[in-house]
DRENLOLUM-652949 format. One record per atom (N, C-alpha, C, O): x, y, z. Coordinates in steps of 0.001 Angstrom, whole numbers, plus 500000, padded with zeros to 6 digits. Each point is the difference from the previous one (the first is absolute). Example, Ala and Ser with C-alpha at 12.3 -4.5 7.8 and 13.67 -1.06 7.14 Angstrom:
BEGIN
513190494310507800
499110501190500000
500900501200500000
501036499981500665
498614501069498615
500820501190500060
499230501090500730
500509501108500169
***
This chain:
BEGIN
615138428127895667
500360499133501125
498870499030500317
500214498811500237
498560501746499758
498851499131500276
499862498911498955
499683498852500309
500567501539498424
499903499009498915
501042498919500162
499721498822499781
501521501586500614
501054499013500206
499637499051501123
500272498802499922
499107501736501133
499603499155501112
498957498979499587
500042498849500437
499016501570498717
498988499064499526
500616498911499150
499629498832500117
501323501544499015
500634499009499137
500784498979500806
500056498826499635
500560501624501479
500815499078500782
499149498946500697
500513498960500414
498169501308499719
499145499047500672
499407498966499043
499351499049500435
500867501132498288
499458499054499035
500756498674500092
501204499996500258
498103498876499534
500679498711500051
500977499840498848
499848500624498951
501141498546501253
500985499730498959
499314499323498827
499295499012500201
500892501499498542
499343499391498837
500358498523499886
501168499626500104
497831499549499684
500225498581499836
500096499229501300
499982498770499983
500122501927501158
500142499302501276
498760499163500293
500101498862500459
498724501716499272
498761499268500252
499895498745499158
499565498956500486
500836501140498233
499960498818499136
500989498945500470
499736498801499911
501420501662500596
500980499042500516
499479499246501203
500164498783500094
499205501933500834
499409499361501173
498889499043499576
499857498911500555
499353501516498445
498913499143499505
500553498685499462
499447498936500279
501641501128498952
500575498774499436
500561499093501094
499871498778499921
500751501817501098
500486499178501116
498827499312500691
500101498831500372
498795501880499802
498816499415500631
499423498876499150
499598498960500522
500364501257498153
499506498950499097
500897498777500072
499513498870500016
501798501350500027
500946498887500088
499736499155501237
499892498777499912
500003501877501240
499778499279501253
498635499326500013
499852498896500523
499135501781498893
498664499420499954
499967498724499165
499430498995500424
501178501041498388
499996498833499131
500784498844500608
499569498849499929
501589501456500672
500770498945500660
499198499397501147
500017498786500208
499282502068500536
499178499497501099
498903499082499509
499732498963500607
499620501419498279
498936499162499439
500546498646499577
499394498965500276
501760501045499048
500592498739499539
500357499113501183
499712498803499984
500912501770501043
500449499208501142
498828499448500817
500147498997500698
498691501657499215
498810499486500692
499510498710499341
499522499093500680
500601500832497986
499426498891499257
500963498850499742
499605499013499379
501632501073501067
500951498905499795
500510499518501352
499838500669501021
500780498158498959
500563499405501205
501374500621500258
500949499734499263
499158501087501773
501248500708500288
501120499033500344
501147500223499612
498542498708501107
501039499043500398
500628499326498780
501221499864499919
497944499718499141
500526499370498790
500788501009499165
501004499658499376
498531501572500626
500716501055499283
501379500225500598
500983500108499268
499100499964502060
501279500219500678
500952498828499788
501208500199499870
498262498591500094
500850498832499775
500674500058498635
501176499665499861
498071500762499141
500576500130498656
501127501035499973
501064499760499429
498690501375501187
500996501072499993
501259499590500757
501105500387499619
498740498835501448
501144499591500810
500903499000499277
501134499778500422
498375499617498498
500786499004499271
501118500616499161
500969499314499675
498914501966499970
500933500610499052
501396500118500635
500155500674501018
500868498671498385
501350500063500564
500744501256499542
499600500626499018
501481499752501681
500778501190499608
500591499898498593
500179501017499330
500124497767500221
500577499849498661
499025500471498916
500414500544498976
498305499243501257
498997500471499042
499980501518499966
499915500600498928
500163500027502245
500019501460500060
501230500543499276
499912501015499309
501227498319500842
501218500424499308
499834499883498490
500421500884499254
498961498021500296
499755499824498565
499050501073499480
500174500493498885
498819499873501916
499077501066499612
500752501318499851
499709500779499092
501248499476501782
500803501217499910
500770500055498685
500045501044499350
500556497845500260
500764499956498749
499077500249498805
500322500784499108
498537498541500888
499046500182498899
499501501443499956
499823500565498921
499954500024502243
499499501373500057
501027500991499462
499632500978499351
501645498780500911
501048500863499451
500011499932498476
500165501019499330
499661497784500129
499907499850498547
498779500743499467
500057500655498959
498847499230501771
498768500680499608
500176501514499966
499557500660499060
501089499890501964
500209501453500057
500927500442498881
499777501044499387
501260498175500340
500932500353498931
499297500024498643
500214500915499204
498950498082500533
499262499960498731
499018501173499893
499888500636498952
499410499637502139
499023501092499990
500688501347499825
499513500863499269
501630499315501407
500740501255499871
500511500179498569
499978501107499463
500481497803499927
500473500085498615
498846500362499063
500178500780499065
498634498650501189
498820500320499184
499631501477500147
499643500654499020
500442499865502196
499720501415500238
501011500876499271
499629500992499372
501636498649500710
501058500768499327
499793499989498490
500151501032499346
499507497822500104
499760499905498558
498829500870499589
500080500720499005
498821499220501758
498813500801499694
500318501480500063
499588500766499128
501149499646501911
500358501412500136
500868500456498836
499802501095499474
501148498085500122
500869500357498872
499195500165498710
500307500866499180
498668498306500643
499164500119498806
499231501319499996
499636500505498938
500118500051502246
499282501268500106
500949501187500061
499576501129500247
501714498616499528
500972501083499970
500540500405501352
500536501099500144
499335498034500858
500482500296501354
501192499105500299
499869498776499999
501291501817500258
501203499231500306
499941499490501438
499543500701500903
500932498051499295
499982499410501326
501045498893500082
500057499145499116
500768500853501923
500974498946500209
499364498803500685
499016500142500725
501549498675499045
499409498799500583
500141499993501520
499090499555500699
502037500932499824
500179500033501444
498935500829500688
499451499599501026
500259501568498398
498939500850500543
498651499301499904
499217500020500950
500511499360497902
498714499326499803
499825498861501002
498916499830500559
502138499394499672
499908498879500936
499744500501501420
499142499471500706
501601501542499705
499864500529501363
498599500575500223
499369499730501021
500149501067498013
498698500631500159
498864498982499914
498972500161500659
501205498804498541
498961498977499898
499911499198501295
498913499623500436
502238500124500170
500025499287501280
499277500830501065
499219499470500790
501052501828499218
499324500891500942
498496500014499743
499207499962500941
500403500094497796
498572500007499662
499322498721500478
498867500037500479
501820498835499393
499440498743500484
499757500019501493
498978499511500481
501972501062500256
499833500107501453
498814500902500344
499173499640500837
500739501523498528
498911500933500302
498644499432499611
499004500252500678
500949498982498234
498739499373499614
499525498993501041
498805499722500107
502138499733500660
499652499032501025
499436500643501260
499226499372500721
501148501859499547
499634500619501281
499022501158499866
499427500435500999
500369500074497793
499088501127499810
498711499544499320
500034499079499184
498842501540501131
498710499584499433
499947500168498485
500624500898499434
498621498221499929
499745500120498573
500864499136499118
499582499629498904
501628500037501547
500877499147499215
500699500687498844
500684499339499217
499160501991500654
500646500716498901
500787501209500490
500633500687499199
499336499584502110
500674501180500507
501510499934499789
500651501032499839
499899497775500162
501420499855499709
500328500418498577
501051500589499747
498047499105499322
500208500393498611
499823501506499821
500695500627499201
498364499944501555
499850501457499971
501281500664500508
500474500977499420
500071498492501654
501253500536500541
501161499818499028
500889500845499904
499082498018499368
501040499730499001
499995501069498926
501059500497499615
497767499861499897
499890501043498983
500399501362500568
500668500785499328
498923499492501902
500297501304500604
501496500177500220
500545501057499682
500130497932500856
501441500109500251
500780500152498697
501014500696499950
498502498644498998
500682500098498718
499786501368499352
500877500498499294
497969500106500941
499658501247499316
500504501253500714
499920501095499443
500599498767501780
500377501186500772
501069500841499309
499948501229500028
501025498096499349
501084500735499362
499868500036498485
500923500427499306
497924499121500170
499811499962498552
499429501329499510
499448500784500772
500698499445497937
499413501179499385
498482499864499974
499457498895500000
499875502246499978
498539499988500053
499399499207498837
499003499300500178
501591500806498646
499468499307498836
500116498485500131
499259499265499346
501669500258501495
500201498562500155
499181499402501134
499885498778500098
499552502048500745
499333499476501189
498796499133499660
499772498973500640
499461501432498365
498851499194499611
500458498664499421
499378498970500262
501706501035498951
500536498761499443
500487499068501106
499873498780499888
500683501792501178
500460499189501128
498827499297500669
500079498819500339
498834501922499845
498800499399500583
499445498916499091
499613498929500466
500350501347498246
499486499026499043
500862498740499964
499480498899499817
501828501255500355
500885498834500001
499635499050501128
500008498783499810
499671501752501361
499607499164501135
498655499336499725
499828498806500245
499219501973499245
498671499454499727
500062498894498948
499375498951500161
501370501280498774
500088499018498928
500774498759500428
499700498893499554
501285501291501302
500736498836500513
499070499109500801
500063498776499887
499078501824500919
499011499217500746
498989499350499043
499607498848500186
499985501904498800
499034499478499039
500561498805499252
499268499060499691
502021500967500016
500635498903499281
499820498680500745
499754498963499384
500369501079501933
499808498783500782
498565499509499964
499761498795499919
499272502125500140
498590499606499984
499591499421498654
499113499148499936
501527501307498981
499668499488498670
500351498523499864
499457499307499139
501451500209501709
500335498577500017
499138499268501025
499547498884499746
500226501735501403
499257499331501074
498562499696499602
499516498896500251
499796502053499139
498573499812499673
499780498821499047
499129499174500275
501615500705498619
499798498820499153
500319498690500713
499325498995499777
501693501006501075
500330498785500751
498844499596500907
499671498819500107
499711502170500551
498853499712500867
498841499429499190
499349499048500429
500392501532498399
498914499496499157
500270498558499566
499090499172499975
502154500539499687
500365498632499604
499838499046501183
499497498888499839
500926501543501344
499903499152501190
498544499692500344
499655498852500282
499493502174499695
498586499797500316
499352499099498951
499220499108500332
501110501135498398
499438499158498930
500433498553500162
499204499080499810
502071500720500545
500490498639500204
499313499309501165
499647498825499903
500159501892501197
499315499417501161
498559499647499658
499490498957500408
499861501922498839
498607499742499625
499894498843499009
499127499141500119
501768500852498913
499945498972498953
500264498608500559
499387499026499564
501526500879501402
500339498705500588
499057499597501128
500154498922500575
498872501928499750
499034499669501034
500526500129501415
499429499432500931
501660501316499241
500563500167501342
499143500909500869
499927499802501213
499423501191498187
499164500911500776
498697499308500368
499260499552499125
500466500363502152
498771499370500469
499605500596501338
500715500839500548
498166498734499969
499497500522501269
499921498906501066
499292500157500995
501425498739498805
499968498898500951
501110500183501021
501175499815499682
498458500548501549
500976500277501040
500238498800500918
500965499993500765
498175498999499168
500072498926500987
501315499259500001
500572499749501061
499925499894497747
501214499201499910
501250500790500316
501060499413500215
498841501911499820
501185500816500227
500275500235501477
501033500574500346
498070498997500530
500205500227501418
499963501467500370
500744500443500874
498391500317498463
499931501443500215
499147500301501224
498939499403500184
501519501517500648
499278500338501223
499322501357499882
499901500732500985
499634499610497819
499373501302499791
498585500017500565
499306498984499993
500276502174500494
498671500165500561
499038500502498926
500371500158498836
498381500090501582
498972500392499043
500302501327499330
499593500224498860
501123500670501838
500295501314499451
501119500015498986
500460501069499598
499993497742499975
501116499886499048
499777500843498750
500902500703499545
497882499220499901
499733500675498730
499817501509500161
499801500706499011
500265499798502234
499926501438500201
501315500689499675
500032501218499827
501070498008500084
501314500597499768
500048500687498639
500447501143499902
499101498178499052
500082500563498651
499143501255499844
500491500996499469
498236498999500976
499234501258499924
500626501120500807
499941501163499600
500665498496501546
500637501041500814
501163500625499249
500184501216500038
500605497958499277
501111500522499208
499490500923498900
500576501062499759
498344498534499573
499462500798498895
499465501341500505
500262501043499401
498986498924501704
499419501228500533
501093500963500453
499932501196499716
501066498292500980
501077500853500486
500810500582498844
500436501149500051
499759498041498902
500721500503498837
499265501126499306
500594501023499658
498099498788500133
499198501047499367
499976501258500856
500072501114499481
499827498705501834
499971501143500910
501291500798499926
499976501229499939
501151498069500067
501279500704499957
500200500707498671
500478501134499968
499163498209498933
500150500623498684
499154501260499896
500437501004499437
498348498941501108
499128501169499943
500517501126500881
499819501171499670
500826498494501455
500525501028500910
501224500694499414
500178501207500165
500652498033499161
501260500556499509
499911500547498583
500910500700499556
498010498994499721
499910500448498615
501023499322499108
500442500577499006
499941498183501349
501048499303499259
499624499808498535
500839500148499111
497871499515500639
499582499750498626
500180501208499105
500481499871498874
499136501312501616
500136501217499199
501464500333499754
500373500379498890
500455499485502132
501430500281499826
500633499039499007
500861500389499210
498709498356500833
500544499013499077
499659500355498563
500844499881499112
497934500551500655
499602500366498634
500801501202499493
500375500046498828
499885500921502046
500813501151499587
501421499560499676
500606500496499050
499928498575501740
501349499515499749
500102499282498654
500990500142499283
497981499092500387
500017499276498725
500107500972498836
500728499747499040
498554501356501043
500046500988498917
501388500642499893
500480500258498896
500153499996502226
501303500672499989
501142499040499655
501045500419499503
498744498304500763
501080499032499793
500087499471498567
500925499262499662
498123501113499511
499887499363498687
501300500060499196
500433498996499434
500176502167500520
501239500123499222
501143499216500597
500749499352499269
499406500689502058
501089499277500639
499815498493499923
500976499251499975
497785500308499989
499742498564499841
500556499515498670
500595498925499919
499208501868499050
500517499615498682
501523499891500028
500570499050499463
500080501922501162
501468499986500039
500551498846500838
501071499472499702
498206500140501334
500515498971500909
499660498580499576
500726499061500323
498151500778498942
499520498648499725
499942499629498523
500182498832499657
499568502131499463
499816499644498597
501320499661499344
501045500543500359
498900498560498680
501206499510499333
500383498646500555
499826499733501189
500700499406497942
500269498626500432
501062499946501093
499911499168500903
501110501725499029
501048499968501019
499460500433501361
500268499352501012
498974501740499011
499421500455501262
499055498961500590
500047499717501197
499098499719497958
499053499004500483
500719498776500558
499617499455501035
501438500122498256
500749498823500451
500669500257501345
499966499142500882
500639502027499280
500681500331501252
498995500122501146
500211499435501073
498709501293498703
499021500211501059
499338498689500421
499928499687501188
499595499559497840
499317498747500322
500973498985500584
499687499330500983
501502500554498409
500977499034500492
500422500280501432
500065499085500822
500225502186499484
500403500354501360
498858499773500976
500220499503501104
498567500855498506
498852499831500887
499705498524500261
499589499637501101
500617499522497905
499819498560500201
501011499478501023
499652499204500872
501595501246499017
501022499572500961
499667500487501411
500171499262500970
499357501973499142
499606500527501310
498840499183500567
499990499672501187
499041500003497972
498876499183500444
500473498638500503
499490499497501001
501470499915498320
500521498697500418
500682500076501362
499966499035500763
500653502104499550
500603500141501328
498920500073501081
500175499453501089
498714501219498616
498883500010500950
499508498569500257
499778499597501141
500061499665497784
499531498627500142
501024499151500747
499624499114500768
501666501147499014
501030499248500702
499908500210501504
500198499062500774
499501502167499644
499844500275501431
498825499202500560
500113499395501066
498768500599498224
498843499228500450
500351498508500109
499661499349500988
501007500126498006
500310498575499994
501010499647501088
499921498924500593
501029501978499672
500942499755501097
499265499949501335
500261499122500823
498819501820499393
499240500000501243
499121498750500103
499871499416501075
499530500180497810
499176498787500015
500842498774500330
499557499110500727
501653500849498736
500907498892500309
500382500013501475
500023498953500647
500275502231499885
500361500106501405
498870499598500922
500256499544501115
498495500610498454
498842499615500815
499571498560499764
498999499551500558
501750499720498618
499715498590499703
498644499802499329
499347498976500198
500237501999499017
498729499844499306
500029498849499010
499031499251499881
502072500609499417
500085498952498984
500228498633500632
499586498980499448
501072500999501709
500185498734500710
498676499441500501
499861498790500183
499166502089500037
498669499570500450
499114499532498864
498851499617500223
501670500410498562
499236499525498859
499308501084499196
499256499695499068
500974501567501276
499411501090499222
500669500083498630
501224500118499937
498029499825498972
500616500073498657
500710501331499792
499409501061500200
501846498882499403
500765501242499826
499445500834498853
500047501230500043
499426498100498928
499448500737498870
498755500783500417
499723501068499453
499538498409501503
498822500702500498
500402501263500757
499358501042499866
501706498863500929
500498501175500722
500526501041499012
499792501199500186
500881498343498775
500505500915498966
498851500752499340
500144501179499675
498717498158500122
498855500645499359
499307500985500927
499403500968499527
500662498810501782
499294500858500945
500790501248500376
499414501058500232
501898498828499828
500818501116500491
499891501271499149
500009501089500574
499888498837498078
499825501246499242
498758500782500399
499981501227499892
498982498082500568
498800500701500448
500270500774501289
499415501059500224
501473498412500622
500384500729501209
500806501243499635
499845501052500621
501016498824498370
500766501165499548
499073501076499446
500198501187500257
498798498402498988
499069500971499441
499196500680501102
499704501191499907
499942498065501131
499250500584501114
500794501095500691
499421500959500511
501907498904499510
500848500990500661
500030501327499256
500386501020500570
499213498979498168
500016501223499199
498907500964500457
500138501214499843
498778498250500721
498877500842500430
500479500944501106
500434499526501050
499499501804498746
500565500957500962
499070500291501172
499661501156500255
499928497800500456
499050500158501095
500696499957501353
499575500676500937
501495498534499173
500634499783501297
501486500326499921
500465500615499041
500262498968501971
501448500206500062
500688498782499397
499929498900500549
500742501305498311
500755498949499331
499181498734499728
500544498896499988
498158501268499796
499169498850499667
499586499144501171
499262499031499817
501194501298501398
499619499208501170
498487500046500187
499381501054499853
500044497828500464
498560499911500195
499290499592498731
499255499020499991
500966501721498931
499407499630498707
500588498678499524
499273499096499589
502053500804500473
500680498768499564
499541498800500821
499726498935499446
500190501235501870
499593498892500870
498525499652499803
499623498830500053
499542502193499717
498591499738499745
499786499211498714
499189499075499956
501541501296499006
499906499276498731
500504498565500163
499413499070499446
501671500747501311
500525498649500249
498979499151500742
499831498820499695
499485501778501281
498999499269500769
498817499578499141
499304499040500331
500463501665498578
498919499648499084
500464498985498959
499286499042499705
501902501164499740
500459499181498881
500327498567500397
499623499059499303
501072500776501806
500472498648500354
498842499009500176
500075498901499450
498861501431501290
498877499056500075
499312499760498656
499436498928499778
500606502055499332
499363499812498691
500674498906499183
499387499444499089
501872500239501226
500698498925499297
500186498791500898
500784499101499694
498483500881501425
500027498829500868
501153499945500973
500343498918500476
500273502219499840
501125500047500935
499601500786501244
499096500834499938
501565498912501192
499657500731501227
500267501488499865
501018500407499440
498073500398501072
500186501452499959
501228500415500799
500704500936499620
499557498365501493
501157500339500834
501298499885499223
500943500752500246
499111498308498817
501204499818499191
500250501221499123
501124500496499924
497832499983499419
500153501168499142
500313501255500786
500846500793499587
498483499402501545
500251501183500817
501413499961500569
500670501031500048
499796497796500383
501363499879500517
501026500353498929
500983500688500276
498785498838498504
500911500323498903
499986501497499726
501047500598499753
497778500004500289
499878501435499758
500696500810501086
500737500940499700
499034498699501564
500633500707501112
501521499806499959
500762500944500210
499663497824499518
501439499734499917
500666500779498886
501111500504500166
498212499598498692
500529500779498893
500135501467500391
501042500614499773
497900499948500816
500036501402500399
501084500285501023
500688501018499921
499463498066501055
501019500195501026
501400499904499417
500881500775500374
499338498272498702
501316499843499395
500369501207499148
501134500476500048
497904500019499170
500269501166499152
500305501229500855
500885500789499667
498379499371501436
500276501127500898
501402499889500593
500723500992500084
499655497813500320
501312499804500619
501122500332499034
500946500696500369
498965498821498406
501085500234499045
499997501430499470
500982500431499395
497925500316500822
499955501393499541
500659500963500985
500269501149499648
499994498403501574
500514500891501038
501313500688499622
500159501181500311
500798498136499029
501229500722499613
499746501172499064
500852500881499881
498007499151499457
499687501117499117
499922501323500729
500167501058499393
499578498893501920
499932501236500778
501341500714500037
500045501209500229
501057498063499548
501330500622500017
500159501022498879
500846500891500077
498333498971498880
500092500950498882
499596501402500425
500323500971499316
498977499145501797
499634501330500485
501224500820500407
499922501220500140
501209498092500047
501231500708500376
500635500687498810
500882500842500168
498675498808498614
500587500567498797
499109501112499468
498775499924500087
501839501084499374
499256501076499357
500135499865498493
500982499462499487
498007501041499819
500039499957498533
501066500996499536
500224500149498798
***
């Protein structure tokens, strides 16, 4: 009885890390908002019309359908049967949970757990691997795109440190944002042991990686689907930029296209809730580097995050269904 009483007083596993990520999210957003003009930021956000939000919803539905199909294909390659209706519903739910829970991956963890509840023990590991590999498939496309975008910006001389012509209202502490992101990222990784867990996963996933990716047909399906999913992400960014009249103000659309993949990559870092704070901090750094106002990049980042959260809300209805 005494032992049971002691156990009941222990904190919920992971609760402390969740609170830490929420604190990091609020801290990073606070830092960004201190260094940018809030009024100009609010003006940009207020420009977005309802028609743009509706278009984002349509694009997001296409994105979820493509991602769910990629997950179903990956699972089938690992010997796990899955219907498309189930995959779509669970992926929508995972998107919603990723928006509201710390880390940005808890929805995917829940996706694997709900799928594995009624599966045989021998299939449970394959179910987990299907989710991990489906996520990996998207990153295998995003990382090369980011490298190409950065190389293009550097080669064309777009990256610079001249803020005067951009009308940027950043203070002296502007350059503290990037070191703060790095320190917080290292701190979180060291607290959670993410690096060690990742290395163990790589060793266990080796066989399933071959089944899911090797061969011209598998590679074509995985890369092709991931490219289409990436294009839907970019479409959301471009719709929001159009709604904020960024291009009407003379901002080169090709420059925005080159910068947005870096914001997507920043969201992958599991430091905050759904990339909030990290994404805005990176935007506040990148936009002045190419001679554009920081408020413009932060507004686009905030608008993107708000739109994605809004369109993810119907995913909560999937909680009414049981596996």
